[in-house]
N, C-alpha and C positions, 0 to 999 in steps of 0.2 A: 873660798870664803872672801867676802868684801868688807874691809874694815871702813868704819867711819872716817871721813877726811877732816879734819881740823883746819879749816882754812884761815887765811889773814881775815876775812869777814867775821869768822865767830871769834877770833882773838880780840878783834876791834870792838865788838859787841860786849865783850867781857871787859874790856879796858874803859869804854864810855860807861858802862854800868858802875863799876868801881868808882870812877871819878864822880859821876853823879852822886852816888851814896856818900862819898866822902864830904862832898859840899854840904851835905845835909845833917852831918854829924856835928855836935854842939863842940867838941874839943878835939883836941889832935890825936888821941888815942883811938885805936881800932880794936873795937872789941870781938873781932871775929878774924880768923885765920885764913890763909891763901887756900886750905882745903875746902874753903866754900867755893873759890872759883872752880877748883877741880870738880868738886860735886856738880857744879852747874854745867860744866863741860860735858861730864859723864851723861847728865841728863839730857842734854842736847843729843848727844850721842844716841842715846838709847831710843829716843823719839825719833831720830831719823832712821832706824833700822827698818821701820815701816815701810820705807821706800825701797827696799832690797830688791825687790822684783822691777822697779819703775826706772832703773838706770842701766845703761849697757856699760858703764864705766866699770873699772876694776876696784873702785871704791866707793862708798855711800857718802854724797855730800850732806852736810848738815844744812837744812832746809831754814829758810827764815821764820818758818812756823815754830820750828824746834829752839831756834835761836831766842825767839820772843819769850817763849816758856823757861829758858834757862835763865834769861834776865830777869823774869818776874820771879823766878825761885830765888834767885841771888838777892833781890831786893827785899822781899818778904824775910828770908832767914837773916839777913844784915839787920832788919829792923827789930826780930824777936831777940837775937843777940846782944844788940846794943841798948835795947830799952827805949829806943827812939822811935815814935811814928813817923814813918816815911809815906809819902804820898807816891805810890806805885804806878798809877797812871801818869802822873806829871814827870816821873823819873824815865818811864819807857817811851813818852813823847819827846823827851830830852835826848834819849839814845836813839831814837830813829823809828820808833814802832808805832 
């Protein structure tokens, strides 16, 4: 079995996404929990399982494609939970997608 590898790049994507979301929230309270980050990482891992047979490594790297969709999921869920309209494309561009 090959597990998905959560790389520094993936963690940086989550960190940049979090920081960009927090910049757009009107007050200092955060209406969503760290579980949302966990779910985003799990989504990226699940999306990367498609690449199981494409890698000869002992692990499955999390692709940029999977990272982008995980970041998009994070932004959209944070918007719903906070009740604030967030511009998904602007934040994704800021994160580097």
